[in-house]
Every structure is written in structure tokens, then in C-alpha cells.
C-alpha positions in Angstrom: 32.0 -8.6 -100.9 31.5 -5.2 -102.8 29.0 -4.0 -105.3 30.1 -2.1 -108.3 27.8 0.5 -109.9 28.7 3.2 -112.4 28.2 6.8 -111.2 25.8 7.3 -114.0 23.6 4.5 -112.8 23.8 5.7 -109.3 23.0 9.2 -110.1 19.9 8.0 -112.0 18.9 6.0 -108.8 19.4 9.1 -106.6 16.7 10.9 -108.7 14.3 7.9 -108.6 14.8 7.6 -104.8 14.3 11.4 -104.4 11.1 11.1 -106.4 9.9 8.1 -104.4 10.5 9.8 -101.1 8.7 13.1 -102.3 5.6 11.0 -103.5 5.4 9.6 -100.0 5.5 13.1 -98.5 3.5 15.2 -101.1 1.3 12.4 -102.8 1.3 10.4 -106.0 2.4 12.3 -109.1 4.1 15.2 -107.2 7.3 13.2 -106.6 8.8 13.4 -110.2 8.1 17.1 -110.7 9.5 18.0 -107.4 12.5 15.8 -107.7 13.4 17.8 -110.9 12.9 21.1 -109.1 15.3 19.8 -106.4 17.9 19.0 -109.0 17.5 22.3 -110.7 18.0 24.2 -107.4 21.1 22.2 -106.7 22.2 21.9 -110.3 26.0 22.4 -109.7 26.3 19.9 -106.9 24.3 17.2 -108.7 26.3 17.5 -111.9 29.7 17.7 -109.9 28.7 14.5 -108.0 27.8 12.7 -111.1 30.9 13.4 -113.2 32.8 10.4 -114.5 35.9 12.4 -115.9 37.3 15.8 -115.3 40.0 17.9 -116.8 41.7 21.1 -115.3 41.2 24.1 -117.5 43.1 26.7 -115.5 42.6 29.2 -112.7 39.4 31.3 -112.6 40.1 35.0 -113.1 36.8 36.3 -111.7 35.9 38.9 -109.0 39.0 40.3 -107.5 37.7 41.6 -104.2 37.4 38.1 -102.8 40.0 35.9 -101.1 38.5 32.7 -102.8 40.7 31.1 -105.4 38.8 29.0 -107.9 39.8 26.7 -110.8 37.9 26.0 -113.9 37.3 22.3 -114.3 35.8 20.6 -117.4 33.6 17.6 -116.5 31.6 14.9 -118.3 29.1 12.5 -116.7 25.6 11.2 -116.7 22.6 12.5 -114.6 19.0 11.7 -115.0 19.8 9.3 -117.9 21.3 11.9 -120.0 25.2 12.5 -120.8 26.5 16.0 -120.2 29.5 17.9 -120.4 30.1 21.1 -118.1 32.5 23.6 -116.9 32.6 24.1 -113.2 34.3 26.6 -110.9 35.9 24.5 -107.9 37.8 25.6 -104.9 41.0 24.0 -103.5 39.0 21.6 -101.3 37.1 20.3 -104.4 33.9 22.0 -103.6 31.9 23.3 -106.6 30.7 27.0 -106.6 29.1 27.4 -109.9 28.6 25.8 -113.3 29.5 28.2 -116.2 28.5 26.0 -119.1 26.6 22.7 -119.6 25.9 20.8 -122.7 23.9 17.5 -123.0 25.4 14.9 -125.3 24.0 11.7 -127.1 26.8 9.5 -125.6 29.7 9.3 -123.3 32.0 9.5 -126.3 30.4 12.8 -127.4 30.5 14.1 -123.7 34.3 13.3 -123.6 34.8 14.8 -127.0 33.1 18.1 -125.8 35.0 18.1 -122.6 38.3 17.6 -124.5 37.4 20.7 -126.7 36.5 22.9 -123.6 38.8 25.8 -122.9 
């Protein structure tokens, strides 16, 4: 028997679990603030993992003195109970390296619309 859960719900639970664990370690009231700092520090990875849809935008023409080839990927998803759209730089193995744009949206439909308009 499997349990189905949307990635948005799961990502919200990750933040709640992180906050709860941090409260155990650092005391009541500190968990929520520290959880948000952790998310800010790992912003790219959290948003990449919380995506529900993605669209390839093309190759990234960045710094030329590196052998790393990156693609620009538009994504939309939900993190911390907020819908977002972002543009990520992702390597060939699917690992995110940077987020070059992020916009919060009122709904999944608005996030998908913003993702479709990304270029």
C-alpha cells in the first residue's frame, strides 16, 4: 500500500519537521526562525526539490573558462505554503547550481503562467 502526497504538501512538512527538530536542539521559539534561515541558505536546492513542473529554456551561456555545461530550466512549485516560479541553472546530471530568478504567485495556475512566459 502506498501513500500519495503532493510535493507542495511534502515540502511544507519538511519545513515543519526542520523547525520542530531545531526547537528540540535550540529551544522553543528558535526553530521557526532557524528553519527559514536554513531554507534561505539552501534556497536553490529547496526550490528545485519542491518543483511540480519544469520547462527547458536553453543552454546557459555563462562564464567561458569553466568546463561545466549548464541548462536554464524554468520551474514552478510550492514551498512553505507559497506558490513560486523560478529559473534555475542545472547541470546534465539534474543538479541545480543557481537560481537566477524567483517570483511568488497566488496560485498554481499563476505560477504555471509565469513559467510559460519565462525566456
